[in-house]
GUZATOR-796137 format. One line per 5 residues: number of its first residue (from 1); their letters; for each residue x, y, z of N, C-alpha, C. Coordinates in Angstrom, 1 decimal. Example, Ala and Ser with C-alpha at 12.3 -4.5 7.8 and 13.67 -1.06 7.14 Angstrom:
<recs>
1> AS> 13.2/-5.7/7.8/12.3/-4.5/7.8/13.2/-3.3/7.8 | 12.8/-2.2/7.1/13.7/-1.1/7.1/12.9/0.0/7.9
</recs>
This chain:
<recs>
1> MEINE> 141.0/170.5/29.2/141.2/171.4/30.3/142.4/170.9/31.1 | 143.3/171.9/31.3/144.5/171.6/32.1/144.5/172.3/33.4 | 145.1/171.7/34.4/145.0/172.3/35.8/145.7/173.7/35.8 | 146.8/173.8/35.1/147.5/175.1/35.1/146.7/176.2/34.5 | 146.0/175.9/33.4/145.1/176.9/32.8/144.0/177.2/33.8
6> FIANF> 143.4/176.2/34.4/142.4/176.5/35.4/142.8/177.3/36.5 | 144.0/177.1/37.0/144.6/177.9/38.1/144.8/179.3/37.7 | 145.3/179.5/36.5/145.5/180.9/36.0/144.2/181.6/35.9 | 143.1/181.0/35.3/141.8/181.6/35.2/141.2/181.9/36.6 | 141.5/181.0/37.6/141.0/181.1/38.9/141.7/182.3/39.6
11> ADQFD> 143.0/182.4/39.4/143.8/183.5/40.0/143.4/184.9/39.4 | 142.9/184.9/38.2/142.5/186.1/37.5/141.3/186.8/38.2 | 140.6/186.0/39.1/139.4/186.5/39.8/139.8/187.3/41.0 | 141.1/187.3/41.3/141.6/188.0/42.5/142.4/189.3/42.1 | 142.1/190.4/42.7/142.8/191.6/42.4/144.1/191.8/43.1
16> ETDAS> 144.1/191.4/44.4/145.3/191.8/45.3/146.2/190.5/45.6 | 145.7/189.4/45.4/146.5/188.2/45.8/147.5/187.8/44.6 | 148.8/187.7/45.0/149.8/187.3/44.0/149.5/186.0/43.4 | 149.7/185.8/42.1/149.4/184.6/41.4/150.2/183.4/41.9 | 151.4/183.6/42.5/152.2/182.6/43.0/151.6/181.8/44.2
21> VFTPE> 150.6/182.4/44.8/149.9/181.8/45.9/149.0/180.7/45.5 | 148.6/180.7/44.2/147.6/179.7/43.7/148.3/178.4/43.2 | 148.0/177.3/43.9/148.5/176.0/43.5/147.3/175.0/43.6 | 147.5/173.8/43.1/146.3/172.9/43.3/146.0/172.7/44.8 | 146.9/172.8/45.7/146.7/172.6/47.1/146.2/173.8/47.8
26> TFFRE> 146.0/174.9/47.2/145.5/176.1/47.8/144.1/176.0/48.3 | 143.9/176.2/49.6/142.5/176.2/50.2/142.0/177.7/50.0 | 141.3/177.8/48.9/141.0/179.2/48.5/140.1/180.0/49.4 | 139.3/179.4/50.2/138.4/180.1/51.1/139.2/180.7/52.3 | 140.4/180.2/52.4/141.2/180.7/53.5/142.0/182.0/53.1
31> LEEWS> 142.0/182.3/51.8/142.7/183.5/51.3/142.1/184.7/51.9 | 142.9/185.7/52.2/142.4/186.9/52.8/141.4/187.7/51.9 | 141.7/187.6/50.6/140.8/188.3/49.6/139.5/187.6/49.3 | 139.4/186.3/49.8/138.2/185.5/49.5/136.9/186.2/50.0 | 135.9/186.3/49.3/134.6/186.8/49.7/133.5/186.1/48.9
36> SLTGL> 132.2/186.4/49.2/131.1/185.8/48.5/131.1/186.4/47.0 | 131.6/187.6/46.8/131.7/188.2/45.5/132.7/187.5/44.7 | 133.8/187.2/45.3/134.9/186.4/44.6/134.4/185.1/44.2 | 133.6/184.4/45.1/133.0/183.1/44.8/132.1/183.2/43.6 | 131.3/184.3/43.5/130.5/184.4/42.3/131.3/184.7/41.0
41> SVLNM> 132.4/185.4/41.2/133.3/185.6/40.0/133.8/184.3/39.6 | 134.3/183.4/40.5/134.8/182.1/40.2/133.7/181.3/39.5 | 132.5/181.3/40.0/131.4/180.5/39.3/131.2/181.0/37.9 | 131.2/182.3/37.8/131.0/182.9/36.4/132.1/182.5/35.5 | 133.3/182.6/36.0/134.5/182.1/35.1/134.4/180.7/34.7
46> IDKNY> 133.9/179.9/35.6/133.8/178.4/35.3/132.7/178.3/34.2 | 131.6/179.0/34.4/130.5/178.9/33.4/131.0/179.4/32.0 | 131.6/180.6/32.0/132.1/181.2/30.7/133.2/180.4/30.0 | 134.2/180.0/30.8/135.4/179.3/30.2/135.2/177.8/30.0 | 134.4/177.2/30.8/134.3/175.7/30.7/132.9/175.2/30.4
51> GVRLN> 131.9/176.1/30.3/130.6/175.7/30.0/129.9/174.9/31.1 | 130.3/175.1/32.4/129.9/174.3/33.5/129.2/175.2/34.5 | 128.0/174.9/34.8/127.3/175.6/35.9/127.1/174.7/37.1 | 127.9/175.1/38.1/127.9/174.3/39.3/126.8/174.8/40.2 | 126.1/173.9/41.0/125.2/174.4/42.0/126.0/174.7/43.2
56> MTEFQ> 125.4/175.3/44.2/126.1/175.7/45.4/126.6/174.5/46.2 | 125.9/173.4/46.2/126.4/172.2/46.9/127.7/171.7/46.3 | 127.7/171.6/45.0/129.0/171.2/44.3/130.1/172.2/44.5 | 129.8/173.5/44.5/130.8/174.5/44.7/131.3/174.4/46.1 | 130.4/174.3/47.1/130.8/174.3/48.5/131.5/173.0/48.9
61> SANSI> 131.4/172.0/48.1/132.1/170.7/48.5/133.6/170.7/48.2 | 134.0/171.7/47.4/135.4/171.8/47.1/136.1/172.8/48.0 | 137.2/172.3/48.6/138.0/173.2/49.5/139.3/173.7/48.9 | 139.9/172.9/48.0/141.1/173.3/47.4/140.8/173.6/45.9 | 141.7/174.2/45.3/141.6/174.5/43.8/141.6/173.1/43.1
66> QELYD> 142.4/172.2/43.5/142.4/170.9/42.9/141.0/170.2/43.0 | 140.4/170.3/44.1/139.0/169.7/44.3/138.0/170.4/43.4 | 138.1/171.7/43.3/137.2/172.4/42.4/137.4/172.1/41.0 | 138.7/172.0/40.6/139.1/171.5/39.2/138.5/170.1/38.9 | 138.6/169.2/39.9/138.1/167.9/39.7/136.5/167.9/39.5
71> VVSLY> 135.8/168.7/40.2/134.4/168.8/40.1/134.0/169.4/38.7 | 134.7/170.4/38.3/134.5/171.0/37.0/134.8/170.0/35.9 | 135.9/169.3/36.1/136.3/168.3/35.1/135.3/167.2/34.8 | 134.5/166.9/35.8/133.4/165.9/35.6/132.4/166.3/34.6 | 132.1/167.6/34.5/131.1/168.2/33.6/131.6/168.8/32.3
76> SDK> 132.9/169.1/32.3/133.5/169.9/31.2/133.8/169.0/30.0 | 133.5/169.5/28.8/134.0/168.8/27.6/135.1/169.6/27.0 | 135.7/170.6/27.6/136.7/171.4/27.0/138.0/171.0/27.6
</recs>
């Protein structure tokens, strides 16, 4: 799993936010388009693409895309 691939998959969960906004340092919960539904989409994407089911504590512990990537990397074998 590569960070750039993860960022592209993460960005695909957003309809109105330009892909250039997404970097490892992006604090995704601060994005205007962020909502609980977007969060569920991100969790679903992580499960489908990386075979990782995060619990809410793990998910909420990540503030940036890099932090989320790091958590997923701990469990992913892809």
